PALOTI-534435 format. One line per field, with one value per residue (C-alpha): x, y, z; residue in three letters. Coordinates in nm, 4 decimals. Example, Ala and Ser with C-alpha at 12.3 -4.5 7.8 and 13.67 -1.06 7.14 Angstrom:
# PALOTI-534435
east = c(1.2300 | 1.3670) $
north = c(-0.4500 | -0.1060) $
up = c(0.7800 | 0.7140) $
code = c(ALA | SER) $
***
This chain:
# PALOTI-534435
east = c(0.0114 | 0.1023 | 0.2086 | -0.0909 | -0.1345 | -0.3760 | -0.4434 | -0.6066 | -0.9827 | -1.0308 | -1.3738 | -1.4026 | -1.0882 | -1.0018 | -0.6406 | -0.7437 | -0.5379 | -0.5651 | -0.3807 | -0.4610 | -0.5144 | -0.4888 | -0.3867 | -0.7958 | -0.9300 | -0.8378 | -0.8966 | -0.9451 | -0.7609 | -0.7866 | -0.5364 | -0.7829 | -0.5082 | -0.3556 | -0.2586 | -0.1169 | -0.0494 | 0.0086 | 0.2285 | 0.1523 | -0.1549 | -0.0352 | -0.0493 | 0.2129 | 0.5031 | 0.3524 | 0.5493 | 0.3263 | 0.4066 | 0.1752 | 0.2410 | 0.0246 | -0.0207 | 0.0372 | -0.1128 | -0.4399 | -0.4610 | -0.7919 | -0.9526 | -1.2354 | -1.0949 | -0.8678 | -0.6431 | -0.5335 | -0.5087 | -0.2566 | -0.0553 | 0.0116 | 0.0420 | 0.3571 | 0.7614 | 0.5853 | 0.4412 | 0.4430 | 0.6228 | 0.3812 | 0.5748 | 0.9335 | 0.8050 | 0.4816 | 0.4859 | 0.4965 | 0.5434 | 0.5545 | 0.7486 | 0.7025 | 0.8909 | 0.7217 | 0.3790 | 0.3156 | 0.0569 | -0.0280 | -0.3876 | -0.6522 | -0.6652 | -0.5155 | -0.1426 | 0.1787 | 0.2696 | 0.6316 | 0.7538 | 0.9697 | 0.7916 | 0.9258 | 0.8282 | 0.9782 | 1.2932 | 1.3667 | 1.2556 | 1.2139 | 1.0452 | 0.6689 | 0.4329 | 0.1523 | -0.1993 | -0.3454 | -0.6947 | -0.7249 | -1.1496 | -1.1183 | -1.1609 | -1.5331 | -1.5986 | -1.7979 | -2.1172 | -1.9066 | -1.7080 | -1.3928 | -1.2379 | -1.1980 | -0.9337 | -0.9668 | -0.8017 | -0.7800 | -0.4947 | -0.4354 | -0.1102 | 0.1072 | 0.3644 | 0.5782 | 0.4787 | 0.8721 | 1.0608 | 0.9800 | 1.1052 | 0.6917 | 0.8328 | 0.6375 | 0.4005 | 0.3245 | 0.3502 | 0.0237 | 0.0349 | -0.1169 | 0.1393 | 0.1445 | 0.2026 | -0.1108 | -0.0699 | 0.0465 | 0.3375 | 0.1681 | -0.0115 | -0.2588 | -0.3912 | -0.6360 | -0.7250 | -0.9763 | -0.8450 | -0.9870 | -0.8122 | -0.9057 | -0.7291 | -0.5561 | -0.6215 | -0.3173) $
north = c(0.0204 | 0.3291 | 0.5605 | 0.7239 | 1.0986 | 1.3482 | 1.6846 | 1.9440 | 2.0108 | 2.3884 | 2.4286 | 2.1732 | 2.2749 | 2.6220 | 2.7039 | 2.9411 | 3.0946 | 3.2497 | 3.5127 | 3.6452 | 4.0404 | 4.2542 | 3.9006 | 3.9187 | 3.7478 | 3.5483 | 3.7045 | 3.5004 | 3.5108 | 3.2190 | 3.1474 | 3.1953 | 3.0771 | 2.7119 | 2.4107 | 2.0811 | 1.7447 | 1.4082 | 1.1631 | 0.8143 | 0.5960 | 0.5053 | 0.8232 | 0.7538 | 0.7240 | 0.9641 | 1.3273 | 1.5850 | 1.9685 | 2.2575 | 2.5806 | 2.9051 | 3.2619 | 3.5083 | 3.7495 | 3.5717 | 3.6401 | 3.7427 | 3.8338 | 4.0431 | 4.4086 | 4.5839 | 4.7896 | 4.4478 | 4.2260 | 4.5529 | 4.5166 | 4.1312 | 4.1477 | 4.4541 | 4.4022 | 4.4008 | 4.0677 | 3.8630 | 4.0866 | 3.9171 | 4.1433 | 3.9928 | 3.6726 | 3.5504 | 3.2103 | 2.9847 | 2.5845 | 2.2730 | 2.0136 | 1.6663 | 1.4547 | 1.2202 | 1.1585 | 0.8897 | 0.7039 | 0.8138 | 0.6432 | 0.5007 | 0.7989 | 1.0154 | 1.1293 | 1.3959 | 1.5034 | 1.6837 | 1.8869 | 2.1870 | 2.5273 | 2.8139 | 3.1971 | 3.4754 | 3.2344 | 3.1316 | 2.7257 | 2.5542 | 2.1920 | 2.2020 | 1.8952 | 1.9467 | 1.6979 | 1.5802 | 1.3494 | 1.1372 | 1.1772 | 0.8592 | 0.8356 | 0.8196 | 0.8200 | 1.1720 | 1.1586 | 1.1531 | 0.9441 | 1.1152 | 0.9330 | 1.1954 | 1.1627 | 1.4198 | 1.5297 | 1.7862 | 1.9772 | 2.1652 | 2.3083 | 2.5852 | 2.8061 | 3.0660 | 3.3658 | 3.5560 | 3.1824 | 3.2967 | 3.6623 | 3.8144 | 3.9978 | 4.3377 | 4.4325 | 4.6885 | 4.7028 | 4.7676 | 5.0301 | 4.7427 | 4.5265 | 4.2637 | 4.2778 | 4.3737 | 4.0390 | 3.7309 | 3.5177 | 3.1819 | 3.1040 | 2.8538 | 2.6670 | 2.5001 | 2.3139 | 2.1093 | 1.9622 | 1.7559 | 1.5695 | 1.4155 | 1.1579 | 1.2570 | 1.0246 | 0.7556) $
up = c(-0.0038 | -0.0612 | 0.1855 | 0.3262 | 0.3394 | 0.5591 | 0.5082 | 0.7308 | 0.6350 | 0.7218 | 0.6965 | 0.9888 | 1.2301 | 1.4461 | 1.5858 | 1.9226 | 2.1988 | 2.5138 | 2.7331 | 3.0607 | 3.0462 | 3.3554 | 3.5597 | 3.5642 | 3.2801 | 2.9556 | 2.6096 | 2.3132 | 1.9679 | 1.6860 | 1.3780 | 1.0362 | 0.7734 | 0.8962 | 0.7156 | 0.8567 | 0.7006 | 0.8447 | 0.6462 | 0.7157 | 0.8489 | 1.1859 | 1.3489 | 1.6448 | 1.3869 | 1.1153 | 1.1015 | 1.1697 | 1.0113 | 1.0727 | 0.9121 | 1.0376 | 0.8914 | 1.1541 | 0.9064 | 0.9818 | 1.4001 | 1.4712 | 1.8481 | 1.6826 | 1.7911 | 1.5080 | 1.7224 | 1.9166 | 1.5464 | 1.4410 | 1.7384 | 1.7452 | 1.3977 | 1.4561 | 1.5526 | 1.9063 | 1.9076 | 1.5507 | 1.3389 | 1.0550 | 0.7633 | 0.8715 | 1.0033 | 0.7921 | 0.9407 | 1.2406 | 1.2085 | 1.3638 | 1.3095 | 1.5034 | 1.6569 | 1.8716 | 1.9053 | 2.2601 | 2.3387 | 2.6634 | 2.7775 | 2.5742 | 2.3167 | 2.4932 | 2.3274 | 2.3663 | 2.0718 | 2.1002 | 1.8197 | 1.7261 | 1.7474 | 1.5466 | 1.6213 | 1.4558 | 1.3780 | 1.7328 | 1.7890 | 2.0804 | 2.1816 | 2.3023 | 2.4346 | 2.3479 | 2.4879 | 2.2184 | 2.2133 | 1.9126 | 1.7813 | 1.5644 | 1.1879 | 1.0156 | 0.6480 | 0.5380 | 0.3840 | 0.0331 | 0.0927 | 0.2317 | 0.5022 | 0.7989 | 1.1509 | 1.4048 | 1.7054 | 2.0009 | 2.0856 | 2.4315 | 2.5328 | 2.6594 | 2.5973 | 2.7484 | 2.4452 | 2.5990 | 2.4831 | 2.1204 | 2.1359 | 2.2415 | 2.5184 | 2.4706 | 2.7912 | 3.0605 | 3.3768 | 3.5707 | 3.8679 | 4.1087 | 4.0559 | 3.7477 | 3.4051 | 3.1715 | 2.9242 | 3.0830 | 2.9460 | 2.9440 | 2.6115 | 2.6087 | 2.2966 | 2.1759 | 1.8785 | 1.7182 | 1.3480 | 1.1025 | 0.8446 | 0.5242 | 0.3778 | 0.0284 | -0.2738 | -0.3263) $
code = c(MET | ALA | ASN | VAL | LYS | TRP | ALA | LEU | ASP | PRO | THR | HIS | SER | GLU | LEU | LEU | PHE | LYS | VAL | LYS | HIS | LEU | MET | ILE | THR | ASN | VAL | LYS | GLY | GLU | PHE | ARG | THR | PHE | SER | ALA | ALA | ILE | ASP | GLY | GLU | ASP | PHE | THR | SER | ALA | PRO | VAL | THR | VAL | LYS | ILE | ASP | THR | GLU | SER | VAL | PHE | THR | ASN | ASN | ASN | ASP | ARG | ASP | GLY | HIS | LEU | LYS | SER | PRO | ASP | PHE | PHE | ASP | ALA | ALA | GLN | TYR | PRO | SER | ILE | THR | PHE | THR | SER | LYS | SER | PHE | LYS | LYS | VAL | ASP | ASP | ASP | GLU | TYR | THR | LEU | THR | GLY | ASP | LEU | THR | ILE | LYS | ASP | ILE | THR | LYS | GLU | VAL | SER | LEU | GLU | VAL | THR | TYR | GLY | GLY | VAL | ASN | LYS | ASP | PRO | TRP | GLY | ASN | GLN | LYS | ALA | GLY | PHE | SER | VAL | LYS | GLY | LYS | ILE | ASN | ARG | THR | ASP | PHE | GLY | LEU | THR | TRP | ASN | ALA | ALA | LEU | GLU | THR | GLY | GLY | VAL | LEU | VAL | SER | GLU | GLU | VAL | LYS | ILE | ASP | ALA | GLU | VAL | GLN | PHE | VAL | GLN | GLN | PRO | ALA) $
***
């Protein structure tokens, strides 16, 4: 059998993030344009690659989106993509896995581990084989050069260093 390839189904996938603001509430955002591929049938040994368009960041606030695209944060003009390349996908429990790989933001690469729940494989009404995953994790944004912040009068900072990642992704098997 030829090598099985899976491509992200963007109409059934989302990539969200949350960051604590003013140290009291979480502000959420998303990347609206991203692609991903899994190269193999056995997900535990198949390489996973992800490419995220930094210009596609959306937080439902134009001023904040503009600030996130600026050199203070993603510097979308100079660094148009965030990438992830897997190193391992290890089973933890029934449908629970740990996905470890290299995350690159602003040309800074760090190893990260993400919690993955495998939703299974199913065929859609048009005969396409689909695989679904839920992905969660945390990164420290300052590790990737996203260091802008402002001190608060009462102590603490405007934007936390911890960024929570939450993705629901569906892949479609590609024709051989």
